C-alpha positions in Angstrom: -35.8 -43.4 -38.9 -39.2 -44.8 -40.0 -42.3 -43.2 -38.7 -45.8 -44.6 -38.3 -48.9 -42.9 -36.8 -50.3 -43.6 -33.3 -53.2 -45.3 -35.1 -50.8 -47.6 -37.0 -49.1 -48.9 -33.9 -52.1 -49.0 -31.6 -53.5 -52.5 -30.9 -55.7 -51.4 -28.0 -59.1 -53.1 -27.9 -60.7 -52.6 -24.5 -64.2 -52.7 -23.1 -66.2 -50.2 -21.1 -67.6 -51.5 -17.8 -69.8 -50.0 -15.1 -68.0 -50.9 -11.7 -71.1 -50.1 -9.5 -72.7 -53.1 -11.2 -70.3 -55.2 -9.2 -70.2 -53.2 -5.9 -68.1 -55.7 -3.9 -65.5 -56.2 -6.6 -62.1 -54.5 -5.9 -60.4 -52.9 -8.8 -56.9 -51.4 -9.5 -57.9 -48.1 -11.0 -55.6 -45.8 -13.0 -57.3 -42.5 -12.4 -55.9 -39.1 -13.3 -55.7 -37.9 -9.6 -53.6 -40.9 -8.7 -51.0 -40.2 -11.3 -49.0 -37.9 -9.0 -48.5 -40.8 -6.5 -47.6 -43.1 -9.4 -49.8 -45.8 -7.7 -53.3 -46.7 -8.9 -56.3 -46.5 -6.6 -57.3 -49.8 -5.0 -61.1 -49.3 -4.8 -64.4 -51.1 -4.6 -66.9 -51.0 -7.5 -69.4 -49.3 -5.2 -67.0 -46.4 -4.7 -66.5 -45.7 -8.4 -69.0 -43.3 -9.7 -68.8 -43.7 -13.5 -68.0 -46.2 -16.2 -64.3 -47.1 -16.8 -62.2 -48.9 -19.5 -60.3 -52.1 -19.1 -56.5 -52.0 -19.5 -53.6 -54.5 -19.4 -50.0 -54.6 -18.2 -47.8 -52.7 -20.5 -50.5 -50.3 -21.9 -49.4 -46.8 -22.2 -51.8 -44.1 -20.9 -51.7 -40.5 -22.3 -53.9 -38.1 -20.4 -56.1 -36.1 -22.7 -57.5 -33.6 -20.1 -55.5 -30.4 -19.8 -52.7 -31.7 -22.0 -50.3 -28.9 -21.0 -49.6 -31.1 -17.9 -47.3 -33.9 -19.0 -49.0 -37.1 -17.7 -48.0 -40.4 -19.3 -48.2 -43.7 -17.4 -47.3 -47.3 -18.1 -49.8 -49.8 -16.6 -48.3 -52.3 -14.2 -50.2 -54.8 -12.1 -49.6 -54.0 -8.4 -52.3 -56.4 -7.1 -54.4 -59.4 -8.2 -57.4 -57.1 -8.8 -58.8 -56.3 -12.3 -57.2 -53.3 -14.0 -59.3 -50.3 -15.0 -58.5 -46.8 -16.2 -60.4 -43.5 -16.4 -61.8 -42.6 -19.8 -59.6 -39.4 -19.5 -56.7 -41.5 -20.7 -55.9 -42.4 -24.3 -54.7 -46.0 -24.3 -51.9 -47.2 -26.6 -51.0 -50.9 -26.7 -48.4 -52.6 -28.9 -47.1 -56.0 -28.0 -44.0 -55.6 -30.2 -42.8 -52.2 -28.9 -41.2 -51.3 -25.6 -43.8 -49.6 -23.4 -41.2 -47.4 -21.7 -39.8 -46.3 -25.1 -43.4 -45.2 -26.0 -43.8 -43.5 -22.6 -40.7 -41.5 -23.1 -41.7 -40.5 -26.7 -45.2 -39.5 -25.5 -43.5 -37.4 -22.8 -41.1 -35.7 -25.1 -41.4 -32.0 -26.2 -41.9 -33.1 -29.8 -45.1 -35.1 -29.0 -46.3 -32.7 -26.3 -46.2 -29.8 -28.7 -48.4 -31.8 -31.1 -50.7 -32.7 -28.2 -51.5 -29.2 -27.2 -51.7 -27.9 -30.8 -55.2 -29.3 -31.4 -57.4 -29.3 -28.3 -61.1 -28.9 -27.7 -62.7 -27.1 -24.8 -63.1 -23.6 -23.4 -59.5 -23.2 -22.0 -57.4 -24.0 -19.0 -58.1 -27.2 -17.2 -61.2 -27.8 -19.4 -59.3 -28.4 -22.6 -58.8 -31.9 -23.9 -56.6 -33.5 -26.6 -58.7 -35.0 -29.3 -58.2 -38.8 -29.7 -59.0 -38.6 -33.5 -56.2 -36.1 -34.0 -53.8 -37.9 -31.7 -54.3 -41.0 -33.8 -52.7 -39.2 -36.7 -49.6 -38.1 -34.8 -46.3 -39.7 -35.9 -44.3 -42.2 -33.8 -40.6 -42.8 -34.5 -39.9 -46.5 -35.1 -36.5 -48.1 -34.3 -35.8 -51.8 -33.7 -36.8 -53.2 -30.4 -33.2 -53.4 -29.1 -32.7 -49.7 -29.7 -36.0 -49.0 -28.1 -34.9 -50.8 -25.0 -31.6 -49.0 -25.0 -33.2 -45.6 -25.3 -35.7 -46.4 -22.6 -32.9 -47.7 -20.3 -30.8 -44.5 -20.7 -33.7 -42.2 -20.1 -34.9 -44.3 -17.1 -31.4 -44.0 -15.6 -31.1 -40.2 -16.1 -34.7 -39.8 -14.8 -33.9 -41.9 -11.7 -30.8 -39.8 -11.0 -32.9 -36.6 -11.2 -35.5 -38.1 -8.8 -32.7 -39.0 -6.4 -31.3 -35.5 -6.5 -34.7 -34.1 -5.8 -35.2 -36.5 -2.9 -31.9 -35.4 -1.5 -33.0 -31.8 -1.6 -36.3 -32.7 0.1 -34.5 -34.5 2.8 -32.2 -31.5 3.5 -35.3 -29.3 3.7 -36.8 -31.7 6.3 -33.5 -31.7 8.2 -33.6 -27.9 8.4 -37.2 -28.0 9.7 -36.3 -30.6 12.3 -33.3 -28.5 13.5 -35.5 -25.5 13.7 -38.0 -27.3 16.0 -35.1 -28.8 18.1 -33.5 -25.3 18.6 -36.6 -23.1 18.9 -39.5 -25.3 19.8 -43.1 -24.2 19.0 -42.9 -20.5 18.2 -46.4 -19.9 19.6 -46.2 -21.7 23.0 -42.5 -20.5 23.3 -41.3 -23.3 25.6 -37.9 -21.4 26.3 -39.7 -18.2 27.4 -37.8 -16.1 24.9 -38.6 -12.4 24.3 -41.3 -11.8 21.7 -41.3 -8.8 19.3 -43.7 -7.7 16.6 -42.8 -8.7 13.1 -42.7 -4.9 12.2 -39.5 -4.6 14.4 -37.8 -7.3 12.3 -39.0 -6.6 8.8 -40.6 -4.0 6.5 -44.0 -5.2 5.3 -45.9 -4.1 2.2 -49.1 -5.4 0.5 -49.0 -6.3 -3.2 -50.2 -3.7 -5.8 -54.0 -3.4 -5.9 -55.8 -4.4 -9.0 -56.3 -0.8 -10.0 -52.6 -0.6 -10.7 -52.6 -3.5 -13.2 -54.7 -3.5 -16.4 -55.4 -6.1 -19.0 -52.8 -4.7 -21.4 -50.1 -4.9 -18.8 -50.1 -8.7 -18.9 -47.9 -10.3 -21.6 -46.3 -13.7 -22.1 -42.6 -13.9 -21.3 -42.6 -10.9 -18.9 -41.9 -10.5 -15.2 -43.8 -13.2 -13.1 -46.4 -12.2 -10.5 -46.3 -14.1 -7.2 -49.8 -14.7 -5.8 -50.7 -17.3 -3.1 -51.3 -20.0 -5.6 -47.7 -19.7 -6.7 -46.4 -20.5 -3.2 -46.3 -24.3 -2.8 -44.6 -26.2 0.0 -42.4 -23.2 0.9 -41.3 -22.7 -2.7 -42.2 -20.2 -5.5 -43.6 -22.0 -8.5 -43.8 -19.5 -11.4 -46.8 -19.3 -13.8 -45.2 -18.4 -17.1 -48.5 -17.0 -18.4 -49.1 -14.7 -15.5 -46.4 -12.1 -16.2 -46.4 -8.4 -16.8 -44.5 -6.1 -19.2 -41.1 -4.7 -18.4 -42.5 -1.2 -18.5 -45.2 -2.0 -15.9 -42.6 -3.9 -13.8 -40.4 -0.8 -13.7 -43.4 1.4 -12.8 -44.2 -0.9 -9.8 -40.6 -0.8 -8.4 -42.0 -0.6 -4.8 -43.4 -4.1 -5.3 -40.2 -5.8 -6.7 -39.4 -9.0 -4.8 -35.6 -9.2 -4.1 -33.5 -12.2 -3.1 -33.8 -12.6 0.6 -37.3 -11.3 0.9 -40.2 -13.4 2.2 -43.4 -13.4 0.1 -46.6 -14.5 1.9 -50.1 -15.1 0.7 -52.6 -12.9 2.5 -55.7 -14.8 1.5 -56.7 -18.5 0.9 -54.4 -20.8 2.8 -53.0 -18.5 5.5 -49.3 -18.8 6.3 -48.3 -19.9 2.9 -44.9 -18.2 2.3 -41.5 -18.6 0.7 -38.1 -17.1 0.7 -37.4 -15.3 -2.6 -34.2 -16.4 -4.5 -34.4 -14.5 -7.7 -34.7 -10.8 -8.7 -37.2 -10.4 -11.5 -40.4 -11.2 -9.6 -43.3 -8.9 -8.7 -45.4 -9.2 -5.5 -49.0 -10.1 -6.6 -52.2 -8.4 -5.4 -52.9 -11.4 -3.1 -49.5 -11.4 -1.5 -47.4 -9.5 1.1 -43.8 -8.5 0.7 -41.8 -9.0 4.0 -38.3 -7.6 3.9 -36.1 -8.5 6.9 -34.2 -5.5 8.4 -31.1 -7.6 9.2 -32.0 -8.6 12.8 -33.1 -12.0 11.6 -32.9 -13.9 8.3 -35.7 -14.5 5.8 -35.4 -18.2 6.4 -36.1 -17.7 10.1 -39.2 -15.6 9.4 -40.4 -18.1 6.8 -40.0 -21.0 9.3 -41.9 -19.1 12.0 -44.8 -18.2 9.8 -45.0 -21.7 8.2 -45.0 -23.5 11.6 -48.4 -25.3 12.0 -49.4 -23.7 15.3 -48.5 -20.2 13.9 -50.5 -20.8 10.8 -53.5 -21.7 12.9 -53.1 -18.5 14.9 -52.9 -16.5 11.6 -56.2 -18.1 10.4 -57.9 -16.8 13.5 -56.5 -13.3 12.9 -57.8 -13.0 9.3 -60.6 -10.5 8.6 -63.4 -10.5 6.1 -66.4 -12.9 5.7 -66.5 -13.6 2.0 -62.8 -14.1 1.6 -60.8 -14.0 4.9 -57.6 -12.1 4.3 -54.6 -10.5 6.1 -53.6 -6.8 5.9 -50.4 -5.0 6.8 -51.5 -4.0 10.4 -52.4 -7.6 11.3 -49.1 -9.0 9.9 -47.1 -6.2 11.5 -48.4 -7.3 14.8 -47.4 -10.9 14.5 -45.5 -11.8 17.7 -42.2 -13.4 16.8 -39.9 -15.1 19.3 -36.4 -13.6 19.5 -33.9 -16.1 20.8 -30.5 -15.1 22.1 -28.0 -14.0 19.4 -25.8 -17.1 19.9 -28.8 -19.4 19.4 -29.7 -17.6 16.2 -26.1 -17.7 15.0 -25.9 -21.4 15.6 -29.0 -22.0 13.6 -27.8 -19.7 10.7 -24.5 -21.5 10.6 -26.3 -24.9 10.3 -28.5 -23.5 7.6 -25.5 -22.1 5.7 -23.8 -25.5 5.7 -27.0 -27.2 4.5 -27.4 -24.5 1.8 -23.9 -25.3 0.5 -24.8 -29.0 0.2 -28.1 -28.0 -1.6 -26.2 -25.8 -4.0 -23.9 -28.8 -5.0 -27.0 -31.0 -5.5 -28.8 -28.4 -7.5 -25.9 -27.9 -9.8 -25.8 -31.7 -10.4 -29.6 -31.6 -10.9 -29.4 -28.8 -13.4 -26.8 -30.7 -15.4 -28.9 -33.9 -15.4 -32.0 -31.8 -16.6 -29.9 -30.4 -19.4 -28.7 -33.9 -20.3 -32.2 -35.3 -20.3 -33.4 -32.5 -22.5 -30.5 -33.1 -24.9 -31.2 -36.9 -25.0 -34.9 -36.3 -25.7 -34.0 -34.0 -28.6 -31.5 -36.5 -29.9 -33.9 -39.5 -29.7 -37.2 -37.8 -30.7 -36.4 -34.3 -31.9 
């Protein structure tokens, strides 16, 4: 397989313009924040605060800010408005190469490892890939038919992965809808069910204070800490760099998170919580460990605490002026509706059935992820 450098293949020749000079002109702007939605901003020149670069259909954008985040985007005209892009993108253009092939290569582990190997900045989100270095990185060259075939295969696998994730999201929404249907608003309690304190339903413990963890306890590849920032949309998203040694993990046994626990952030966005599904996690300083006593399930507690009206109530209960937070006495006193046993069992039966469907989908998703990784290695490794 032949290889050329990014500089060898790049035909990009754009211009820099200042959109505020044309305040009434509407632009299609490929900004970094709009990447997650996969749709550019449709915005007037008067609303754009800095100069931008011109781009064209088929240009491939590689984000240079915080290159640990894999952001590669193919420009596609969605409107009749002029196309612009943020200067935080490195633009690669080649009229004789397949744009999606390039997108997949620039998204591959092979290229990402190169991209993060030479960065400038002080660390974290303030690091940037250096365009002069990126220009020297190799690009594997195959004939255009093979490029299109590779792109088509990866597009198909990626589409299936997206579909599986969408199915999981829909099942999560189905469970939320059934919860509301069966229990109503847990604060207003429309069915006038008995309320009990959370301490009757679960044991509650605050995460280890900072004095129990020292700089030397943090290592890469250890046991992950779960702080509020790691709880997103009811799920735990691990930070692989915020981990502690096995020795420290053993010492802090009282703070081990077990499958079936609920972990809840006690500061920042109140009511942020998730059900724990793995065994090697440690409750962080900013979190609370809530362990059901068997009278209700972790899923039920998580759904109650995450309910919008309940979250609002929690915010009003927080203490502290500089950084409002929750403590064990406050959380212990949470008033939780306790429906009749039969109603609870009907809900748990429904959730169990949904969980079985989710398990099947997750297994399919895992296989697709492995396949995608293998294909990336085969094509670009």
